[in-house]
Backbone bond lengths (Angstrom), bond angles and torsions (degrees), N, CA, C in turn:
res aa  C-N    CA-C-N  psi(-1)  N-CA   C-N-CA  omega(-1)  CA-C   N-CA-C  phi
1 M - - - 1.454 - - 1.522 110.84 -
2 L 1.296 116.25 167.15 1.455 122.73 -174.58 1.519 112.90 -90.55
3 N 1.325 118.22 3.19 1.459 121.06 -172.97 1.521 113.59 -63.31
4 N 1.316 118.12 -51.77 1.460 119.65 -175.91 1.520 112.87 -63.42
5 P 1.337 120.15 -45.72 1.467 118.42 176.55 1.529 112.40 -61.55
6 T 1.317 117.10 -36.44 1.466 120.14 178.77 1.517 110.35 -64.88
7 I 1.313 116.59 -45.82 1.470 120.80 178.72 1.521 110.12 -62.81
8 D 1.333 116.63 -41.98 1.469 120.25 178.40 1.527 111.32 -61.94
9 M 1.327 116.47 -41.65 1.469 119.77 179.50 1.527 111.18 -66.56
10 L 1.331 116.95 -40.35 1.465 119.67 177.46 1.526 110.20 -60.91
11 R 1.318 116.72 -43.21 1.477 120.45 178.67 1.525 110.95 -65.97
12 D 1.337 116.88 -41.04 1.469 120.29 177.98 1.523 111.38 -60.11
13 L 1.320 116.10 -33.06 1.463 121.17 178.25 1.526 112.56 -81.81
14 G 1.334 116.94 -1.88 1.461 120.75 -179.40 1.516 112.99 80.29
15 L 1.314 117.59 18.62 1.465 122.42 -179.56 1.531 109.24 -99.70
16 H 1.319 115.35 64.22 1.464 121.34 -174.27 1.526 112.48 -67.58
17 G 1.317 117.31 -35.42 1.460 120.54 177.09 1.522 111.35 -64.56
18 M 1.328 115.87 -41.23 1.465 119.95 177.58 1.525 110.84 -66.09
19 A 1.328 116.16 -41.04 1.464 120.12 -179.87 1.524 110.68 -61.08
20 A 1.324 116.68 -44.75 1.469 120.44 179.62 1.524 110.69 -65.15
21 A 1.324 116.98 -41.77 1.464 120.48 179.76 1.523 110.79 -66.33
22 F 1.327 116.93 -40.11 1.462 121.02 178.83 1.523 109.96 -61.30
23 Q 1.322 115.36 -44.35 1.463 120.80 179.13 1.533 110.50 -62.05
24 N 1.332 116.65 -44.34 1.469 120.84 179.71 1.526 111.77 -66.13
25 L 1.320 116.80 -42.49 1.465 120.19 -179.34 1.528 111.78 -62.58
26 Q 1.321 116.47 -34.00 1.462 120.20 179.72 1.524 112.17 -62.21
27 T 1.327 116.75 -27.64 1.468 120.63 -176.96 1.523 112.84 -87.25
28 L 1.321 117.87 -13.03 1.464 121.21 -177.56 1.528 110.64 -90.29
29 P 1.337 117.28 125.36 1.468 119.20 -179.87 1.533 112.97 -63.82
30 E 1.333 117.27 -35.05 1.468 119.62 -178.68 1.525 112.48 -71.93
31 A 1.319 117.61 -14.45 1.465 120.77 -179.52 1.527 111.81 -67.80
32 H 1.323 116.92 -25.91 1.470 120.10 -178.60 1.525 112.32 -70.22
33 S 1.320 116.56 -18.45 1.470 119.58 179.10 1.533 112.46 -90.79
34 L 1.321 117.23 -2.93 1.464 120.77 -179.34 1.527 111.10 -77.14
35 E 1.304 115.60 147.80 1.468 122.03 174.03 1.534 108.65 -72.29
36 H 1.316 115.48 161.33 1.471 119.98 178.53 1.525 111.40 -59.31
37 S 1.320 115.87 -40.59 1.469 119.50 -179.31 1.530 111.01 -65.54
38 E 1.323 117.41 -34.04 1.470 120.59 177.62 1.523 110.63 -69.35
39 W 1.332 116.51 -40.75 1.462 120.52 176.04 1.528 109.93 -59.18
40 L 1.317 114.47 -49.32 1.464 119.56 -178.19 1.523 110.78 -60.91
41 A 1.322 116.96 -42.28 1.467 120.68 178.99 1.524 110.77 -61.53
42 L 1.329 117.79 -42.12 1.471 120.92 178.73 1.526 111.37 -65.33
43 L 1.322 116.63 -40.18 1.468 120.44 179.03 1.525 111.07 -65.29
44 I 1.324 116.53 -44.86 1.468 120.73 179.93 1.520 110.44 -65.32
45 E 1.322 117.14 -42.62 1.467 120.87 178.40 1.527 111.10 -59.91
46 S 1.314 116.48 -41.00 1.461 120.33 178.46 1.529 111.27 -64.77
47 E 1.315 116.78 -41.13 1.466 120.62 179.21 1.525 111.16 -64.61
48 V 1.319 116.53 -44.39 1.468 120.85 179.21 1.526 110.13 -62.13
49 T 1.320 117.18 -44.63 1.468 121.38 179.34 1.523 110.96 -61.81
50 T 1.321 116.75 -44.24 1.467 121.06 179.46 1.524 110.86 -61.78
51 R 1.318 117.15 -44.61 1.468 120.26 -179.34 1.527 111.99 -66.63
52 R 1.326 117.24 -40.24 1.469 120.06 177.41 1.523 110.62 -62.02
53 Q 1.326 116.39 -42.60 1.458 120.71 -179.94 1.528 110.89 -63.86
54 K 1.321 116.96 -42.47 1.468 120.49 178.83 1.525 111.18 -64.76
55 R 1.350 116.56 -40.66 1.469 119.75 177.80 1.518 110.58 -63.23
56 F 1.334 116.41 -43.37 1.461 120.27 178.11 1.525 110.34 -60.33
57 E 1.320 117.65 -48.00 1.464 121.14 -178.91 1.527 111.25 -60.55
58 A 1.326 117.05 -40.09 1.467 120.55 178.62 1.530 110.86 -66.00
59 R 1.340 117.11 -42.74 1.469 120.25 178.60 1.524 110.86 -64.74
60 A 1.319 117.17 -42.98 1.464 120.63 -179.37 1.527 110.51 -64.74
61 R 1.327 117.15 -39.36 1.463 121.13 178.23 1.532 110.26 -65.96
62 A 1.324 116.64 -43.77 1.468 121.37 -179.49 1.527 111.53 -66.87
63 A 1.322 117.75 -30.42 1.470 121.71 -178.96 1.520 111.59 -66.83
64 R 1.312 117.03 -30.10 1.474 123.12 179.78 1.531 111.29 53.81
65 L 1.325 115.15 48.27 1.463 120.62 179.67 1.523 109.96 -65.65
66 R 1.303 115.53 139.57 1.465 121.70 -176.35 1.527 111.82 -70.14
67 H 1.319 117.19 -35.29 1.462 122.15 -177.77 1.524 109.75 -117.93
68 D 1.316 115.74 144.46 1.463 120.73 173.69 1.520 107.47 -87.14
69 A 1.316 115.57 68.84 1.466 122.51 -174.58 1.517 109.59 -102.52
70 Q 1.317 115.21 143.97 1.456 120.56 178.54 1.516 109.42 -133.11
71 V 1.311 115.51 145.81 1.461 121.87 -177.62 1.527 110.86 -56.04
72 E 1.327 116.65 -37.34 1.466 120.67 -178.80 1.525 112.51 -62.74
73 N 1.321 117.31 -22.02 1.462 121.43 -175.98 1.527 113.81 -97.67
74 V 1.315 117.87 5.54 1.468 120.71 179.50 1.524 108.96 -69.02
75 D 1.328 115.46 129.72 1.466 121.52 178.03 1.525 107.67 -94.94
76 F 1.308 115.92 104.60 1.459 120.51 -178.32 1.523 111.75 -80.00
77 R 1.329 117.07 -7.29 1.464 120.38 178.65 1.529 111.67 -81.23
78 A 1.326 116.83 -19.63 1.465 120.39 -179.38 1.527 109.60 -61.47
79 A 1.327 115.14 142.96 1.474 121.17 -177.25 1.525 110.04 -80.27
80 R 1.321 116.22 81.27 1.464 120.08 177.32 1.514 111.44 -135.31
81 G 1.330 117.14 5.39 1.460 121.13 176.92 1.513 113.73 71.32
82 L 1.321 117.05 29.58 1.455 121.35 -178.72 1.527 109.73 -87.54
83 D 1.311 116.11 121.20 1.465 122.47 178.57 1.530 108.47 -79.13
84 R 1.317 116.46 114.06 1.465 122.38 -176.20 1.532 111.74 -56.89
85 N 1.320 116.98 -49.36 1.468 120.70 -177.45 1.524 111.88 -63.03
86 L 1.321 116.32 -41.59 1.463 120.06 179.28 1.527 110.69 -64.66
87 F 1.331 116.70 -45.36 1.464 119.47 -178.59 1.530 110.98 -64.00
88 L 1.316 116.91 -42.26 1.465 119.60 179.00 1.529 111.24 -66.08
89 K 1.330 116.56 -32.75 1.467 119.96 174.58 1.534 109.72 -66.16
90 L 1.330 116.78 -42.01 1.463 120.75 176.88 1.527 110.75 -62.47
91 A 1.328 116.60 -35.52 1.464 121.24 -179.80 1.528 111.82 -65.98
92 G 1.319 117.30 -16.28 1.464 120.78 173.75 1.522 112.17 -71.27
93 C 1.321 117.12 -13.25 1.470 125.61 175.02 1.527 114.25 67.71
94 D 1.318 117.68 14.92 1.469 119.32 177.72 1.526 111.25 -64.67
95 F 1.329 117.57 -33.46 1.467 119.92 179.22 1.526 110.79 -62.59
96 I 1.323 117.20 -30.06 1.465 120.99 178.36 1.529 109.43 -73.21
97 R 1.309 116.15 -47.25 1.467 120.54 -179.86 1.528 111.76 -61.71
98 Q 1.336 116.39 -31.33 1.462 121.23 178.76 1.529 111.51 -87.92
99 Q 1.323 116.56 3.64 1.467 124.61 177.78 1.522 112.45 58.04
100 H 1.326 115.78 43.04 1.456 121.88 174.86 1.521 108.76 -94.89
101 N 1.311 115.63 155.32 1.457 121.43 177.00 1.518 109.90 -94.09
102 L 1.320 115.27 157.92 1.456 121.60 177.78 1.518 107.47 -138.38
103 L 1.309 116.17 132.78 1.454 121.93 178.10 1.521 107.84 -121.93
104 L 1.321 116.43 119.78 1.460 121.43 176.76 1.521 107.68 -96.93
105 I 1.323 116.77 119.28 1.460 120.63 -179.24 1.523 109.33 -125.32
106 G 1.315 114.62 154.39 1.455 120.72 179.03 1.511 109.48 162.52
107 P 1.327 117.03 171.31 1.461 120.30 -179.34 1.529 111.52 -66.35
108 A 1.307 115.57 161.29 1.463 121.84 179.22 1.525 110.18 -59.55
109 G 1.317 115.11 138.67 1.452 120.45 173.80 1.513 116.62 88.17
110 V 1.328 118.84 4.12 1.468 119.48 -178.86 1.534 112.44 -87.75
111 G 1.319 117.30 -8.94 1.458 120.20 175.83 1.513 115.81 102.00
112 K 1.321 117.23 28.58 1.472 120.13 -179.82 1.531 111.02 -62.35
113 S 1.320 116.53 -44.78 1.467 120.41 179.78 1.522 110.78 -63.59
114 W 1.321 116.22 -41.55 1.461 121.26 -179.81 1.528 109.96 -63.80
115 L 1.330 116.87 -44.24 1.465 120.88 179.11 1.531 111.07 -64.14
116 A 1.327 116.64 -39.92 1.464 120.34 177.80 1.527 110.29 -62.74
117 C 1.324 116.47 -40.78 1.467 120.05 178.03 1.528 111.21 -67.39
118 A 1.325 117.26 -35.09 1.471 120.32 176.29 1.529 109.92 -62.70
119 L 1.325 116.81 -42.32 1.469 120.11 176.82 1.530 110.81 -66.32
120 G 1.333 116.41 -37.50 1.460 120.37 177.06 1.520 111.83 -63.57
121 H 1.319 116.23 -42.75 1.463 121.44 177.92 1.529 110.43 -61.45
122 Q 1.322 115.68 -42.84 1.466 120.29 178.91 1.528 110.47 -64.81
123 A 1.322 116.96 -38.69 1.467 120.44 177.95 1.532 110.36 -62.25
124 C 1.331 116.95 -39.30 1.468 120.16 176.06 1.525 110.47 -61.11
125 R 1.322 116.38 -40.45 1.475 120.49 177.19 1.524 111.23 -62.63
126 E 1.330 115.47 -33.87 1.474 121.25 -178.25 1.531 112.01 -83.64
127 D 1.322 116.73 12.79 1.467 122.96 177.57 1.526 112.52 67.56
128 L 1.336 116.08 32.58 1.460 121.80 176.56 1.526 108.80 -108.34
129 S 1.317 116.90 146.89 1.463 120.14 178.82 1.528 109.79 -83.24
130 V 1.330 115.52 144.31 1.462 122.17 -174.94 1.524 109.08 -136.51
131 A 1.323 116.04 143.18 1.466 121.60 171.79 1.520 108.19 -135.29
132 Y 1.318 116.32 134.31 1.459 122.79 -179.91 1.525 108.10 -114.95
133 H 1.333 116.34 131.06 1.462 120.83 177.86 1.520 109.84 -137.79
134 R 1.305 115.56 138.54 1.459 121.01 169.55 1.524 106.09 -83.86
135 V 1.306 116.92 128.43 1.462 121.68 -171.91 1.532 113.09 -59.32
136 P 1.335 120.89 -47.94 1.468 118.72 -179.37 1.532 112.74 -58.38
137 R 1.315 116.26 -42.23 1.464 120.07 179.32 1.526 110.24 -68.26
138 L 1.322 116.93 -38.20 1.462 120.91 178.73 1.525 110.62 -63.79
139 F 1.335 117.19 -43.28 1.467 120.20 178.67 1.525 111.12 -62.46
140 A 1.318 116.97 -39.50 1.467 120.22 177.68 1.529 110.18 -64.32
141 T 1.313 116.40 -41.92 1.466 120.98 178.54 1.523 110.73 -64.66
142 L 1.333 117.10 -41.01 1.465 120.67 177.94 1.528 111.53 -63.35
143 A 1.331 116.67 -40.11 1.467 120.18 178.83 1.525 110.66 -63.33
144 L 1.320 116.91 -43.50 1.466 120.29 177.84 1.528 110.95 -65.94
145 A 1.317 116.23 -39.39 1.464 120.66 -179.24 1.524 111.29 -64.95
146 R 1.312 116.27 -34.38 1.465 119.92 178.39 1.530 110.03 -64.65
147 D 1.329 115.52 -38.00 1.468 120.48 -178.98 1.527 112.90 -72.42
148 D 1.329 117.34 -34.74 1.469 118.33 -175.41 1.535 114.01 -104.52
149 G 1.337 117.25 12.54 1.458 120.61 172.45 1.522 115.99 85.10
150 R 1.318 118.40 10.12 1.468 121.09 -179.93 1.523 112.42 -99.37
151 Y 1.308 118.26 5.53 1.463 122.61 -172.45 1.534 112.52 -58.83
152 G 1.317 117.23 -50.13 1.466 121.19 -179.50 1.519 111.96 -61.53
153 R 1.331 115.98 -42.48 1.457 121.02 179.36 1.528 110.92 -63.57
154 L 1.333 116.38 -40.03 1.464 121.12 179.76 1.529 110.93 -67.29
155 L 1.332 117.11 -40.56 1.468 119.95 177.40 1.530 111.38 -63.16
156 K 1.337 116.75 -39.51 1.464 119.98 176.68 1.527 110.70 -63.30
157 A 1.318 116.61 -39.86 1.468 120.65 179.20 1.525 110.94 -65.48
158 L 1.334 117.09 -35.41 1.466 120.74 178.52 1.528 111.67 -69.63
159 A 1.319 117.15 -28.37 1.466 121.01 -179.26 1.529 112.42 -84.19
160 K 1.311 117.44 -9.85 1.459 121.53 -173.02 1.533 115.33 -74.97
161 P 1.334 120.66 -45.03 1.477 118.87 -175.47 1.526 112.72 -66.76
162 D 1.333 114.52 153.50 1.465 120.17 176.39 1.527 110.80 -66.42
163 L 1.336 116.40 -36.63 1.466 122.00 179.27 1.516 108.78 -127.06
164 L 1.323 116.34 121.52 1.459 122.50 176.40 1.522 107.74 -111.22
165 I 1.321 116.38 116.94 1.464 121.46 179.49 1.518 107.63 -101.27
166 L 1.335 115.97 117.88 1.460 122.16 176.51 1.518 107.32 -108.88
167 D 1.320 116.10 112.71 1.458 121.88 -174.24 1.523 110.05 -96.33
168 L 1.330 115.30 104.35 1.463 121.17 177.26 1.521 111.46 -78.36
169 C 1.316 116.72 -25.32 1.467 121.01 -175.35 1.514 112.29 -67.00
170 A 1.304 117.91 -17.86 1.456 120.60 -179.67 1.520 111.50 -82.30
171 A 1.313 117.67 15.74 1.461 121.84 -176.90 1.521 112.24 -80.47
172 R 1.315 117.15 13.02 1.467 120.76 179.12 1.521 109.89 -80.07
173 S 1.300 116.80 -175.84 1.459 121.77 -177.26 1.522 112.81 -73.16
174 D 1.340 119.17 -10.10 1.457 120.41 179.96 1.527 112.51 -77.33
175 V 1.320 117.38 -4.46 1.459 121.37 177.61 1.512 108.29 -83.65
176 E 1.320 115.37 131.99 1.461 120.43 -178.28 1.511 111.40 -67.61
């Protein structure tokens, strides 16, 4: 049969999502009753989904978020004065697209860093670039960069992401 060469060619072309979908469709008995256009639509949908997932994973890895926080896991019942509607509106990431700033303030231990990481994670899902930095470590890096001539390059890198999270709360002794 032509299945293995087809799968090999799809992989050679970098269409790994299509290759996996083609392989899966071959095993389903109901797939034989599908029209060619339906097969093609399923293959393309699988490829698009695979590529979106890979892009998200790459953005999330590059963001280096301190917490694996997600908007869906925010506990609005906690006593921290968090407005549910406002936070969910922020999770839409429109403030990032409009290049507005956001400052999360509150007493120590209420989860400001975690909430910022949840917004960062959501921004990665929305196909926006994110960078997370602990301020004390960033200042130390900037001081070293000034001495060795990398200061301008580092400032340009800090201006590049769509969302820059500067975590002041990490200024405790647990920062290296």
